[in-house]
C-alpha positions in Angstrom: 7.0 -55.7 -7.5 7.7 -56.6 -3.5 8.8 -53.4 -1.7 12.0 -53.2 0.5 10.0 -53.2 3.5 8.8 -56.7 2.7 12.2 -58.1 1.8 13.6 -56.7 4.9 10.7 -58.5 6.9 12.0 -61.4 6.0 15.3 -60.7 7.1 14.1 -59.7 10.5 11.9 -63.2 10.5 15.3 -65.2 9.7 17.1 -63.2 11.9 14.7 -64.4 14.9 15.4 -68.0 14.1 18.6 -67.5 15.9 17.4 -66.4 19.0 19.0 -68.1 22.2 22.5 -69.0 20.5 23.9 -66.3 18.9 24.8 -64.1 22.0 27.0 -61.8 22.6 26.6 -61.4 18.9 23.5 -59.9 17.2 20.8 -61.6 15.5 20.8 -60.8 11.6 19.1 -62.1 8.7 19.9 -61.3 5.1 18.1 -62.1 1.8 19.4 -61.9 -1.7 16.9 -60.8 -4.6 17.5 -60.9 -8.5 14.6 -59.4 -10.6 12.1 -60.0 -7.5 12.9 -63.7 -6.8 14.5 -64.5 -3.7 17.5 -66.6 -4.6 19.2 -67.0 -1.5 18.5 -66.5 2.4 20.4 -66.8 5.4 20.7 -65.6 9.3 23.5 -66.0 11.5 23.0 -69.5 13.4 25.6 -69.8 16.2 28.1 -67.9 18.0 31.2 -67.9 16.3 30.0 -69.7 13.0 29.0 -68.0 9.6 27.2 -64.5 9.6 23.6 -64.1 7.9 25.4 -62.6 5.0 27.9 -65.6 4.3 24.9 -68.2 4.6 22.7 -66.4 2.1 25.5 -66.1 -0.5 26.8 -69.4 0.0 23.1 -70.8 -0.5 23.0 -69.3 -4.0 26.5 -70.7 -4.8 25.1 -74.2 -4.2 21.8 -73.9 -5.7 23.2 -72.3 -9.2 25.4 -73.1 -11.9 25.7 -69.3 -12.9 25.6 -68.1 -9.5 28.5 -65.9 -9.8 26.5 -63.8 -12.7 23.6 -63.8 -10.6 24.8 -62.4 -7.6 26.6 -59.3 -9.7 23.1 -58.8 -11.0 21.3 -59.2 -7.5 20.5 -57.0 -4.2 21.4 -58.3 -1.2 18.8 -57.2 1.7 20.5 -57.1 5.4 18.5 -56.4 8.7 22.2 -55.3 10.2 24.8 -53.4 8.5 27.4 -55.8 7.4 30.5 -56.3 9.4 33.8 -54.3 8.4 36.2 -55.9 11.0 37.8 -59.7 11.7 36.2 -61.0 14.8 35.2 -64.6 14.5 35.1 -64.4 11.0 36.2 -62.3 8.1 34.6 -59.1 7.1 30.8 -59.5 5.3 31.5 -56.4 3.5 34.3 -58.0 2.0 32.5 -60.8 0.7 29.6 -58.6 -0.6 32.7 -56.9 -2.5 34.2 -60.0 -3.7 31.3 -61.3 -5.3 30.4 -58.1 -6.9 27.0 -57.4 -5.4 26.0 -54.0 -6.9 23.2 -53.1 -4.3 23.1 -53.6 -0.4 20.0 -52.5 1.6 20.0 -52.2 5.4 17.9 -52.1 8.0 20.1 -50.4 10.4 23.5 -49.5 11.5 25.6 -51.3 14.1 26.5 -49.8 17.2 29.3 -51.7 17.8 32.7 -49.3 17.4 34.6 -51.3 15.3 31.6 -51.5 12.4 29.2 -48.2 12.9 28.9 -46.9 9.8 32.6 -48.6 8.7 30.9 -51.2 7.0 28.5 -49.2 4.8 31.5 -46.8 4.1 33.5 -49.7 2.8 30.7 -50.8 0.4 30.4 -47.2 -0.9 33.7 -46.9 -1.6 33.9 -50.1 -3.7 31.4 -48.4 -5.8 28.0 -50.6 -4.2 25.1 -48.7 -3.9 23.8 -49.0 -0.2 20.3 -47.8 1.0 20.0 -47.7 4.8 17.0 -47.4 7.5 14.5 -49.8 6.0 12.0 -50.9 8.8 14.9 -49.4 11.2 12.7 -49.1 14.1 11.9 -52.9 14.0 15.5 -54.0 13.3 16.7 -52.2 16.4 14.2 -53.7 18.5 15.1 -56.9 17.3 18.4 -56.7 18.8 17.5 -54.7 21.6 19.6 -57.1 23.8 22.7 -56.2 21.6 22.0 -52.6 21.4 21.6 -52.4 25.3 25.0 -54.2 25.9 26.6 -51.8 23.4 25.6 -48.7 24.1 24.7 -48.6 28.1 27.4 -51.4 28.8 25.3 -53.7 30.6 23.1 -56.6 29.9 19.2 -56.2 28.9 17.4 -56.8 32.0 14.0 -58.5 32.0 11.9 -58.7 35.2 9.5 -61.5 35.9 7.4 -62.5 38.9 4.0 -63.8 39.6 1.6 -62.3 41.7 -2.0 -63.4 43.1 -4.9 -61.6 42.2 -4.8 -59.5 45.4 -1.2 -58.0 44.6 1.1 -60.7 46.8 4.5 -61.8 46.0 4.5 -65.2 48.4 3.1 -66.2 51.9 4.9 -64.0 54.8 6.1 -67.3 56.2 8.6 -68.1 53.6 6.7 -71.1 52.3 6.7 -71.9 48.5 3.3 -71.0 47.5 2.5 -71.7 43.4 0.7 -68.8 42.1 0.6 -69.5 38.3 -0.5 -72.7 35.9 1.5 -75.3 34.2 1.5 -73.3 30.6 2.6 -70.3 32.2 5.3 -72.3 33.8 6.4 -73.4 30.4 6.3 -70.2 29.1 8.9 -69.1 31.4 11.1 -71.7 30.2 11.0 -71.2 26.8 12.1 -67.4 28.1 14.7 -69.0 29.9 16.0 -70.9 26.8 16.2 -67.3 24.9 18.3 -65.2 27.4 22.2 -65.6 29.1 21.1 -65.5 32.2 18.7 -66.0 34.8 19.0 -64.1 38.4 17.6 -64.9 41.9 18.1 -63.8 45.6 19.1 -65.7 48.4 15.6 -66.1 50.0 14.2 -67.6 46.4 17.0 -69.9 46.4 16.7 -71.2 49.8 12.9 -71.5 49.7 11.8 -72.5 46.1 15.0 -74.4 45.5 14.6 -73.8 41.9 16.7 -75.8 39.3 16.6 -72.4 36.8 16.8 -74.4 33.7 14.8 -75.1 30.7 13.6 -78.8 31.6 9.8 -77.6 30.2 11.0 -76.3 26.7 13.5 -77.5 24.4 16.8 -75.4 24.5 19.7 -74.0 26.5 19.7 -73.1 30.0 21.0 -70.0 31.0 23.6 -69.5 33.3 22.3 -68.9 36.9 23.0 -66.2 38.9 22.2 -66.0 42.9 22.8 -63.2 45.3 23.9 -64.9 48.4 25.9 -61.7 50.3 26.9 -64.2 53.6 27.4 -67.3 51.5 24.5 -68.8 53.6 23.1 -71.0 51.3 23.0 -74.9 51.5 25.4 -76.5 49.7 22.9 -79.3 48.7 20.8 -76.7 46.9 19.9 -77.3 43.3 21.9 -74.2 42.5 25.0 -76.2 43.5 24.4 -79.3 41.5 27.2 -78.5 39.0 24.8 -79.2 36.0 24.8 -75.4 35.0 27.4 -72.6 35.1 26.4 -70.9 38.3 27.6 -67.2 39.3 27.3 -66.4 43.3 27.9 -63.0 44.1 28.7 -62.5 47.6 31.0 -60.6 50.0 33.4 -63.1 51.0 35.1 -64.7 48.3 35.9 -65.0 44.7 36.6 -68.2 43.2 35.9 -71.0 40.9 34.5 -74.4 42.1 33.7 -76.6 39.1 30.9 -74.6 37.4 30.3 -72.6 40.2 32.1 -69.1 40.4 32.4 -67.1 43.2 32.5 -63.3 42.9 33.0 -60.9 45.7 31.7 -57.5 45.5 33.5 -54.3 47.3 30.8 -52.7 48.9 27.5 -54.7 49.7 25.7 -51.9 51.1 25.7 -49.3 47.9 25.3 -49.7 43.8 24.8 -53.9 44.0 22.5 -53.8 40.9 25.1 -51.7 39.0 28.1 -53.7 40.1 26.5 -56.8 39.4 25.2 -55.6 35.8 28.9 -54.6 35.3 30.3 -57.7 36.3 28.1 -59.6 33.8 28.4 -57.3 31.0 32.6 -58.3 31.6 31.9 -61.7 30.8 29.6 -61.1 27.6 26.4 -62.0 29.3 23.9 -59.9 27.1 20.5 -60.3 28.8 19.3 -61.4 32.2 15.9 -62.4 33.1 15.5 -61.3 37.1 13.0 -63.8 38.6 12.9 -63.1 42.2 12.5 -62.2 45.0 10.4 -59.5 46.0 13.6 -57.4 47.3 15.9 -58.1 44.8 13.5 -57.0 42.1 12.4 -54.0 43.7 16.2 -52.9 44.0 16.9 -53.4 40.2 13.2 -51.3 39.7 14.2 -48.6 42.4 17.6 -48.3 40.2 16.0 -48.0 37.0 17.9 -50.7 35.9 15.5 -52.9 33.8 14.5 -52.6 30.4 11.2 -55.1 30.4 8.6 -56.3 33.3 6.6 -59.6 32.5 4.3 -59.9 35.4 1.7 -63.0 35.7 -1.4 -62.7 37.7 -3.1 -65.5 39.1 -6.5 -66.4 40.3 -5.2 -67.2 43.9 -5.7 -64.8 46.8 -3.4 -64.8 49.7 -5.1 -62.1 52.0 -1.8 -61.3 53.4 1.9 -61.8 52.3 4.7 -60.0 51.1 3.4 -57.5 48.6 4.3 -57.8 45.2 7.1 -55.1 43.6 5.6 -51.9 42.2 6.7 -50.9 38.7 6.2 -47.7 36.9 6.7 -48.3 32.9 4.6 -48.4 29.8 2.0 -51.2 29.5 2.3 -52.8 26.2 0.0 -55.9 26.0 -1.8 -58.3 28.0 -2.1 -62.2 27.4 -4.6 -64.9 28.8 -2.6 -68.2 29.5 -5.2 -70.8 30.8 -6.4 -68.9 34.2 -3.7 -66.5 34.3 -3.5 -63.0 33.0 0.7 -62.0 31.8 1.3 -58.6 31.1 4.4 -56.5 29.9 5.9 -53.6 30.6 8.8 -51.6 29.2 10.8 -48.8 30.6 11.0 -46.9 27.4 8.6 -46.8 24.4 8.2 -49.9 22.4 9.3 -49.0 18.7 
């Protein structure tokens, strides 16, 4: 007989299919089991659309003539606590109660204040058996972006950079220098498709003139964020092409020009990373990749405002130049991509 853990693992696999499409909502998967057989599955596919539980129940209703009776004899597994409030959609706890599903197995509680135990409580009050904490750490890790935003009031921060084999970030003459190969660049575009925003500093924008999109990977492009204190960047750069929503943090003006939004910070001498992350939090940006430059990356590292670091090391040797940032974190794993080495670091222990 399959265990609770096996069904919950399937919930996690389903939930991951929503990556890049559901923010600022969490990724959630649901599985409905009747006499050790899965009769319905679902996941949250798109922000504002049906939740995982709704999609799983609907699959049962569509596929079985005696669906209502089956549901009354089934167990529903959900990677995150069913919601108990009206948001973009009705409460999933009410749906479970309506169909008289007698048993609910939950991966982890939802930390969002309008849920946070209220969904579990509502189910129990309706006489439904609720089991919690199945693969809890794995379910929390799945939604680390959502948990960070709710609990820390800031986006989940991923640092990304490439360094030469001798530890340099770029030449010191501010010229463009490619360190990684094509497959590494393709992987970065995949990462961008999974996050809400990508952030760079002024010099990266001026020297590399990046598009910061996902042209090498199918998927949505993230919002672009640029730090340009005195608004000195040339308006002919790709960041001003009006193709993607772009936020420019500066000290001069606040305003909107098409898809470009200018956000003035009151104090550009102190707490800039904190101010930026709070502004992104206020705009429902749940995750951000910081791709450079070295000064920008270091400013977030020094403030302890990062969660993951993904560092490529290429074969090239510069001998001199801008040193790559230094980071102290928990090393998780390393991959070889063509001739590049990719290493992951985490600010706190990985569950």
